[in-house]
Backbone as ProteinMPNN parsed JSONL, in Angstrom:
{"seq_chain_A": "XXXXXXXXXXXXXXXXXXXXXXXXXXXXXXXXXXXXXXXXXXXXXXXXXXXXXXXXXXXXXXXXXXXXXXXXXXXXXXXXXXXXXXXXXXXXXXXXXXXXXXXXXXXXXXXXXXXXXXXXXXXXXXXXXXXXXXXXXXXXXXXXXXXXX", "coords_chain_A": {"N_chain_A": [[57.638, 76.662, 42.361], [58.748, 79.058, 43.283], [58.723, 78.424, 45.933], [60.534, 76.321, 46.061], [62.924, 77.528, 45.256], [63.167, 79.37, 47.282], [63.403, 77.658, 49.525], [65.75, 76.38, 48.842], [67.533, 78.529, 48.956], [67.378, 79.249, 51.656], [68.365, 76.898, 52.817], [70.952, 76.888, 51.747], [71.929, 79.208, 52.94], [71.826, 78.513, 55.659], [73.614, 76.356, 55.699], [75.951, 77.66, 54.937], [76.296, 79.338, 57.119], [76.714, 77.485, 59.152], [79.125, 76.285, 58.332], [80.923, 78.434, 58.401], [80.741, 79.132, 61.039], [81.768, 77.049, 62.493], [84.62, 75.875, 64.197], [87.919, 74.709, 63.887], [89.624, 72.165, 65.794], [92.187, 73.001, 66.424], [91.973, 75.762, 66.216], [90.231, 76.233, 68.313], [91.852, 75.478, 70.458], [93.857, 77.419, 70.26], [92.336, 79.739, 70.761], [91.553, 79.189, 73.389], [94.06, 79.163, 74.617], [94.792, 81.818, 74.245], [92.86, 83.058, 75.839], [93.607, 82.064, 78.344], [96.16, 83.189, 78.586], [95.473, 85.908, 78.602], [94.067, 85.967, 81.013], [96.151, 85.322, 82.77], [97.758, 87.569, 82.415], [96.073, 89.534, 83.447], [95.96, 88.701, 86.103], [98.617, 89.098, 86.84], [98.83, 91.88, 86.618], [96.965, 92.655, 88.55], [98.212, 91.616, 90.796], [100.53, 93.169, 90.921], [99.373, 95.659, 91.41], [98.233, 95.17, 93.913], [100.55, 94.659, 95.443], [101.744, 97.187, 95.284], [99.809, 98.7, 96.602], [99.98, 97.611, 99.17], [102.607, 98.309, 99.784], [102.384, 101.121, 99.754], [100.628, 101.387, 101.877], [102.207, 100.461, 103.99], [104.237, 102.409, 104.004], [102.735, 104.709, 104.621], [101.764, 103.986, 107.135], [104.188, 103.784, 108.545], [105.017, 106.456, 108.466], [102.956, 107.75, 109.924], [103.275, 106.457, 112.381], [105.856, 107.21, 113.08], [105.367, 109.897, 113.557], [103.715, 109.696, 115.802], [105.509, 108.567, 117.62], [107.373, 110.615, 117.782], [105.754, 112.562, 118.96], [105.392, 111.343, 121.424], [107.983, 111.578, 122.378], [108.085, 114.309, 122.791], [106.232, 114.531, 124.873], [107.665, 113.171, 126.818], [109.841, 114.898, 127.202], [108.445, 117.115, 128.205], [107.408, 115.986, 130.526], [109.754, 115.518, 131.949], [110.55, 118.101, 132.633], [108.436, 118.841, 134.258], [108.657, 116.9, 136.258], [111.003, 117.652, 137.485], [110.211, 119.637, 139.158], [108.929, 118.39, 141.189], [108.708, 116.951, 144.548], [111.406, 115.258, 146.285], [110.84, 112.515, 146.844], [108.608, 111.839, 145.191], [109.756, 112.512, 142.775], [111.745, 110.573, 142.252], [110.204, 108.272, 141.901], [108.61, 109.016, 139.691], [110.634, 109.5, 137.797], [111.647, 106.939, 137.405], [109.429, 105.617, 136.262], [109.149, 107.193, 133.997], [111.545, 106.646, 132.704], [111.116, 104.006, 131.973], [109.011, 104.354, 130.134], [110.353, 105.868, 128.256], [112.233, 104.005, 127.326], [110.518, 102.098, 126.21], [109.481, 103.63, 124.136], [111.778, 104.037, 122.578], [112.242, 101.372, 121.872], [109.967, 100.871, 120.313], [110.468, 102.6, 118.172], [112.77, 101.421, 117.097], [111.78, 98.883, 116.359], [109.995, 99.683, 114.374], [111.72, 100.863, 112.498], [113.223, 98.628, 111.808], [111.461, 96.998, 110.499], [110.976, 95.459, 107.486], [109.922, 96.378, 104.292], [109.616, 94.413, 102.456], [108.616, 92.253, 103.705], [105.908, 91.437, 103.297], [104.1, 89.418, 103.869], [104.107, 89.275, 106.598], [103.154, 91.66, 107.375], [100.497, 92.422, 108.224], [100.195, 91.212, 110.783], [102.347, 92.426, 112.093], [101.552, 95.128, 111.994], [99.166, 95.113, 113.525], [100.112, 94.255, 116.075], [101.99, 96.273, 116.601], [100.371, 98.586, 116.614], [98.781, 97.958, 118.826], [100.716, 97.991, 120.875], [101.474, 100.672, 120.707], [99.098, 101.893, 121.515], [98.914, 100.966, 124.156], [101.15, 102.216, 125.207], [100.406, 104.877, 124.788], [98.241, 105.049, 126.548], [99.619, 104.712, 128.923], [101.073, 107.09, 128.986], [98.953, 108.915, 129.198], [97.99, 108.205, 131.701], [100.054, 108.783, 133.354], [100.453, 110.864, 135.31], [98.434, 110.283, 136.979], [99.166, 108.314, 138.626], [98.855, 105.739, 137.884], [99.837, 102.635, 136.444]], "CA_chain_A": [[58.943, 77.049, 41.965], [59.215, 80.052, 44.237], [58.958, 77.721, 47.185], [61.739, 75.519, 45.914], [64.061, 78.462, 45.25], [63.237, 79.932, 48.627], [63.92, 76.604, 50.399], [67.137, 76.169, 48.466], [68.275, 79.688, 49.445], [67.442, 79.12, 53.117], [69.263, 75.785, 53.094], [72.311, 77.344, 51.433], [72.291, 80.187, 53.97], [72.071, 77.769, 56.903], [74.834, 75.579, 55.514], [77.066, 78.621, 54.96], [76.453, 79.785, 58.507], [77.276, 76.379, 59.928], [80.532, 76.084, 57.961], [81.756, 79.549, 58.86], [80.685, 79.175, 62.498], [82.507, 75.923, 63.079], [86.057, 76.079, 64.334], [88.684, 73.472, 63.987], [90.107, 71.958, 67.163], [93.392, 73.817, 66.628], [91.517, 77.138, 66.467], [89.683, 76.241, 69.669], [92.997, 75.437, 71.369], [94.485, 78.741, 70.203], [91.454, 80.665, 71.475], [91.65, 78.872, 74.817], [95.373, 79.619, 75.072], [94.722, 83.28, 74.302], [92.086, 83.42, 77.02], [94.43, 81.754, 79.511], [97.217, 84.203, 78.643], [94.825, 87.143, 79.037], [93.789, 85.828, 82.441], [97.438, 85.411, 83.463], [98.165, 88.976, 82.366], [95.223, 90.26, 84.395], [96.401, 88.325, 87.445], [99.907, 89.761, 87.075], [98.556, 93.307, 86.844], [96.297, 92.761, 89.847], [99.221, 91.335, 91.811], [101.377, 94.365, 91.01], [98.585, 96.701, 92.066], [98.13, 94.79, 95.322], [101.86, 94.893, 96.062], [101.924, 98.635, 95.406], [98.895, 99.164, 97.653], [100.561, 97.203, 100.452], [103.8, 99.142, 99.995], [101.9, 102.446, 100.114], [100.063, 101.269, 103.217], [103.33, 100.354, 104.924], [104.891, 103.72, 104.079], [101.829, 105.606, 105.334], [101.768, 103.548, 108.532], [105.472, 104.173, 109.137], [105.009, 107.916, 108.634], [102.072, 108.076, 111.047], [103.867, 105.93, 113.608], [106.979, 108.104, 113.407], [104.783, 111.11, 114.137], [103.255, 109.36, 117.154], [106.695, 108.373, 118.444], [107.918, 111.962, 118.01], [104.866, 113.198, 119.938], [105.726, 110.742, 122.722], [109.245, 112.178, 122.818], [107.749, 115.64, 123.323], [105.636, 114.294, 126.193], [108.75, 112.788, 127.722], [110.569, 116.133, 127.533], [107.57, 117.914, 129.074], [107.326, 115.3, 131.82], [111.029, 115.73, 132.648], [110.5, 119.455, 133.196], [107.447, 118.818, 135.333], [109.194, 116.049, 137.33], [112.05, 118.409, 138.177], [109.551, 120.501, 140.142], [108.336, 117.532, 142.222], [109.562, 116.708, 145.708], [112.408, 114.217, 146.046], [110.217, 111.187, 146.881], [107.82, 111.673, 143.969], [110.634, 112.643, 141.62], [112.405, 109.29, 142.007], [109.196, 107.347, 141.369], [108.256, 109.477, 138.347], [111.778, 109.312, 136.906], [111.724, 105.52, 137.075], [108.347, 105.323, 135.319], [109.449, 107.88, 132.749], [112.639, 105.905, 132.052], [110.481, 102.849, 131.344], [108.288, 104.839, 128.955], [111.367, 106.274, 127.277], [112.787, 102.787, 126.742], [109.475, 101.536, 125.35], [109.401, 104.476, 122.948], [112.951, 103.694, 121.765], [112.01, 100.025, 121.331], [108.989, 101.0, 119.235], [111.147, 103.215, 117.026], [113.674, 100.411, 116.52], [110.942, 97.881, 115.678], [109.46, 100.303, 113.165], [112.82, 101.02, 111.546], [113.707, 97.31, 111.378], [110.483, 96.28, 109.68], [111.327, 95.523, 106.077], [108.729, 96.438, 103.44], [109.53, 93.195, 101.658], [107.979, 91.231, 104.528], [104.478, 91.699, 103.133], [103.311, 88.353, 104.482], [104.072, 89.525, 108.044], [102.739, 93.043, 107.548], [99.259, 92.577, 108.99], [100.439, 90.887, 112.191], [103.212, 93.481, 112.621], [100.755, 96.348, 112.166], [98.257, 94.934, 114.66], [100.897, 94.229, 117.318], [102.597, 97.587, 116.797], [99.293, 99.488, 117.021], [98.417, 97.614, 120.205], [101.775, 98.492, 121.747], [101.383, 102.145, 120.711], [97.935, 102.244, 122.339], [99.286, 100.707, 125.548], [102.055, 103.29, 125.616], [99.613, 106.108, 124.865], [97.489, 104.999, 127.8], [100.586, 104.926, 129.996], [101.352, 108.531, 129.015], [97.766, 109.606, 129.73], [97.826, 107.877, 133.113], [101.335, 109.002, 134.039], [100.323, 111.718, 136.501], [97.371, 109.752, 137.838], [99.762, 107.324, 139.496], [98.56, 104.406, 137.367], [100.921, 102.064, 135.65]], "C_chain_A": [[59.537, 78.076, 42.934], [59.545, 79.398, 45.566], [60.268, 76.949, 47.126], [62.971, 76.415, 45.946], [64.252, 79.049, 46.652], [63.843, 78.908, 49.596], [65.399, 76.342, 50.106], [68.016, 77.307, 49.003], [68.441, 79.603, 50.969], [68.411, 78.016, 53.506], [70.71, 76.195, 52.841], [72.802, 78.324, 52.495], [72.623, 79.488, 55.288], [73.367, 76.967, 56.808], [76.056, 76.493, 55.576], [77.343, 79.099, 56.381], [77.114, 78.704, 59.344], [78.76, 76.181, 59.609], [81.423, 77.215, 58.456], [81.784, 79.621, 60.384], [81.486, 78.069, 63.155], [83.997, 76.251, 63.108], [86.732, 74.724, 64.38], [89.187, 73.343, 65.424], [91.364, 72.784, 67.425], [93.016, 75.277, 66.881], [90.948, 77.259, 67.876], [90.807, 76.257, 70.701], [93.672, 76.801, 71.413], [93.651, 79.767, 70.962], [91.527, 80.435, 72.984], [92.982, 79.358, 75.377], [95.41, 81.139, 75.179], [93.972, 83.735, 75.548], [92.873, 83.161, 78.299], [95.524, 82.806, 79.671], [96.654, 85.544, 79.103], [94.545, 87.106, 80.538], [95.073, 85.941, 83.257], [97.931, 86.853, 83.507], [97.367, 89.801, 83.37], [95.615, 89.958, 85.833], [97.713, 89.044, 87.784], [99.705, 91.241, 87.37], [97.919, 93.501, 88.22], [97.288, 92.536, 90.989], [100.148, 92.538, 92.005], [100.639, 95.492, 91.728], [98.436, 96.422, 93.554], [99.44, 95.054, 96.044], [102.117, 96.381, 96.259], [101.037, 99.2, 96.511], [99.435, 98.805, 99.033], [101.772, 98.074, 100.779], [103.396, 100.56, 100.414], [101.335, 102.451, 101.535], [101.165, 101.217, 104.273], [104.001, 101.715, 105.096], [104.038, 104.722, 104.853], [101.82, 105.268, 106.825], [103.056, 103.977, 109.228], [105.514, 105.676, 109.408], [104.161, 108.305, 109.843], [102.655, 107.606, 112.373], [105.056, 106.777, 114.042], [106.47, 109.383, 114.064], [104.319, 110.859, 115.567], [104.436, 109.18, 118.101], [107.335, 109.721, 118.766], [107.067, 112.718, 119.034], [105.142, 112.642, 121.338], [107.027, 111.321, 123.264], [109.021, 113.581, 123.37], [107.13, 115.513, 124.712], [106.716, 113.969, 127.213], [109.529, 114.023, 128.162], [109.745, 117.012, 128.471], [107.489, 117.299, 130.47], [108.605, 115.517, 132.619], [111.052, 117.104, 133.317], [109.571, 119.467, 134.405], [107.949, 117.988, 136.524], [110.239, 116.811, 138.141], [111.462, 119.295, 139.272], [108.941, 119.7, 141.297], [109.287, 117.389, 143.407], [110.413, 115.457, 145.459], [111.78, 112.821, 145.972], [109.44, 110.908, 145.595], [108.715, 111.684, 142.731], [111.282, 111.296, 141.271], [111.421, 108.299, 141.372], [108.832, 107.727, 139.933], [109.401, 109.263, 137.353], [111.915, 107.849, 136.484], [110.644, 105.163, 136.047], [108.613, 105.972, 133.97], [110.572, 107.174, 131.987], [112.086, 104.662, 131.349], [109.746, 103.257, 130.068], [109.25, 105.253, 127.847], [111.953, 105.055, 126.562], [111.772, 102.133, 125.803], [109.375, 102.322, 124.042], [110.584, 104.191, 122.011], [112.767, 102.328, 121.108], [111.014, 100.065, 120.172], [109.636, 101.583, 117.982], [112.045, 102.189, 116.322], [112.872, 99.354, 115.765], [110.414, 98.428, 114.36], [110.547, 100.438, 112.098], [113.286, 99.675, 110.989], [112.707, 96.544, 110.526], [110.795, 96.532, 108.218], [110.051, 95.478, 105.245], [108.563, 95.188, 102.581], [108.854, 92.054, 102.423], [106.456, 91.391, 104.487], [103.605, 90.646, 103.797], [103.181, 88.548, 105.995], [103.511, 90.904, 108.371], [101.535, 93.179, 108.469], [99.481, 92.287, 110.472], [101.355, 91.94, 112.834], [102.399, 94.726, 112.934], [99.84, 96.246, 113.379], [99.005, 94.974, 115.991], [101.479, 95.603, 117.618], [101.541, 98.596, 117.251], [98.867, 99.224, 118.462], [99.446, 98.187, 121.178], [101.764, 100.014, 121.824], [100.204, 102.608, 121.575], [98.24, 102.055, 123.823], [100.199, 101.827, 126.04], [101.31, 104.621, 125.723], [98.806, 106.179, 126.149], [98.419, 105.257, 128.979], [100.945, 106.407, 130.104], [100.175, 109.297, 129.605], [97.613, 109.391, 131.239], [99.052, 108.213, 133.953], [101.156, 109.775, 135.339], [99.235, 111.211, 137.436], [97.9, 108.688, 138.774], [99.473, 105.903, 139.049], [99.737, 103.929, 136.551], [100.404, 101.147, 134.609]], "O_chain_A": [[60.692, 77.961, 43.345], [60.512, 79.762, 46.236], [61.026, 76.952, 48.095], [63.959, 76.083, 46.601], [65.378, 79.196, 47.129], [64.706, 79.259, 50.401], [66.193, 76.112, 51.018], [69.133, 77.058, 49.457], [69.524, 79.857, 51.496], [69.199, 78.187, 54.437], [71.594, 75.88, 53.638], [73.962, 78.272, 52.901], [73.597, 79.841, 55.953], [74.133, 76.921, 57.77], [77.069, 76.151, 56.188], [78.497, 79.244, 56.784], [77.987, 78.996, 60.162], [79.561, 75.938, 60.511], [82.553, 76.977, 58.882], [82.751, 80.12, 60.959], [81.841, 78.198, 64.326], [84.548, 76.824, 62.169], [86.17, 73.736, 64.854], [89.173, 74.316, 66.179], [91.578, 73.224, 68.554], [93.67, 75.956, 67.673], [91.158, 78.265, 68.553], [90.724, 76.968, 71.702], [94.021, 77.286, 72.49], [94.192, 80.572, 71.72], [91.56, 81.39, 73.76], [93.033, 79.902, 76.48], [96.0, 81.681, 76.114], [94.389, 84.672, 76.229], [92.81, 83.956, 79.237], [95.783, 83.262, 80.784], [97.28, 86.24, 79.902], [94.761, 88.091, 81.243], [95.09, 86.579, 84.31], [98.459, 87.303, 84.524], [97.917, 90.662, 84.057], [95.606, 90.846, 86.685], [97.883, 89.539, 88.899], [100.339, 91.791, 88.27], [98.295, 94.408, 88.962], [97.207, 93.195, 92.026], [100.504, 92.877, 93.134], [101.219, 96.194, 92.556], [98.506, 97.343, 94.368], [99.441, 95.613, 97.141], [102.651, 96.789, 97.291], [101.461, 100.074, 97.268], [99.354, 99.61, 99.961], [101.939, 98.519, 101.914], [103.995, 101.133, 101.324], [101.538, 103.398, 102.294], [101.061, 101.853, 105.322], [104.297, 102.123, 106.219], [104.563, 105.496, 105.653], [101.864, 106.161, 107.671], [103.028, 104.471, 110.355], [105.99, 106.111, 110.457], [104.594, 109.092, 110.685], [102.533, 108.3, 113.382], [105.242, 107.033, 115.232], [107.072, 109.887, 115.013], [104.505, 111.705, 116.441], [104.371, 109.596, 119.258], [107.787, 109.945, 119.889], [107.604, 113.433, 119.879], [105.126, 113.384, 122.319], [107.162, 111.532, 124.469], [109.696, 113.993, 124.314], [107.454, 116.282, 125.618], [106.673, 114.449, 128.345], [109.84, 114.182, 129.343], [110.279, 117.587, 129.42], [107.501, 118.013, 131.472], [108.55, 115.683, 133.838], [111.525, 117.241, 134.445], [109.895, 120.039, 135.445], [107.689, 118.341, 137.674], [110.34, 116.627, 139.354], [112.164, 119.659, 140.216], [108.485, 120.285, 142.279], [110.484, 117.659, 143.307], [110.154, 114.698, 144.525], [112.16, 112.025, 145.113], [109.605, 109.851, 144.985], [108.468, 110.961, 141.765], [111.351, 110.933, 140.097], [111.763, 107.584, 140.43], [108.755, 106.863, 139.06], [109.167, 108.888, 136.205], [112.259, 107.558, 135.338], [110.929, 104.476, 135.067], [108.34, 105.382, 132.924], [110.546, 107.115, 130.758], [112.536, 104.309, 130.259], [109.849, 102.582, 129.044], [108.999, 105.022, 126.664], [112.145, 105.07, 125.346], [112.134, 101.669, 124.721], [109.205, 101.739, 122.971], [110.41, 104.115, 120.794], [113.094, 102.145, 119.935], [111.196, 99.375, 119.168], [109.385, 101.119, 116.869], [112.066, 102.111, 115.093], [113.242, 98.97, 114.655], [110.388, 97.723, 113.351], [110.307, 100.155, 110.925], [113.697, 99.59, 109.832], [113.064, 95.549, 109.896], [110.867, 97.677, 107.771], [109.192, 94.627, 105.474], [107.485, 94.94, 102.042], [108.556, 91.009, 101.845], [105.805, 91.468, 105.528], [102.496, 90.945, 104.239], [102.241, 88.038, 106.605], [103.41, 91.265, 109.543], [101.561, 93.979, 109.404], [99.007, 93.036, 111.326], [101.156, 92.305, 113.994], [102.537, 95.313, 114.007], [99.748, 97.183, 114.172], [98.577, 95.652, 116.926], [101.463, 96.048, 118.765], [101.787, 99.375, 118.172], [98.621, 100.159, 119.225], [99.084, 98.795, 122.185], [102.017, 100.584, 122.885], [100.311, 103.606, 122.287], [97.868, 102.889, 124.649], [100.039, 102.325, 127.155], [101.555, 105.401, 126.644], [98.698, 107.239, 126.766], [98.045, 105.946, 129.928], [101.105, 106.922, 131.211], [100.359, 110.211, 130.409], [97.164, 110.281, 131.96], [99.067, 107.945, 135.155], [101.674, 109.358, 136.375], [99.132, 111.673, 138.572], [97.164, 108.202, 139.633], [99.807, 104.954, 139.758], [100.526, 104.721, 136.037], [101.185, 100.576, 133.847]]}, "name": "protein", "num_of_chains": 1, "seq": "XXXXXXXXXXXXXXXXXXXXXXXXXXXXXXXXXXXXXXXXXXXXXXXXXXXXXXXXXXXXXXXXXXXXXXXXXXXXXXXXXXXXXXXXXXXXXXXXXXXXXXXXXXXXXXXXXXXXXXXXXXXXXXXXXXXXXXXXXXXXXXXXXXXXX"}
């Protein structure tokens, strides 16, 4: 008798668990839709965070580049003073090279100002090319008095 009652209780418990654990197909669809919506929300948040990170990166890059361009302008002013003390032959050659560097510096400033932060898809290539050009110009400033071009 105890065995029969025990078996009946276990069977009832298992049946109750199975009925409460089963979901209808409409409940499964709703759960799946909820999970899809949650995933979409997470993607949207991640996308916003990425866009903000890119925007912050662009602003930081522009600030640092402006500082480098301003430093180049100081070098140009210093070079002009130093060139004025050179003899006539050297002065003409140095003035021509300095004019080229000055124009390159202006071109870099214009490119930086014209870059639109909304062009996120072109950001990486712009940054790489701009950094390369800044390095080339920096080398030209370092080599200015060495007679290298």
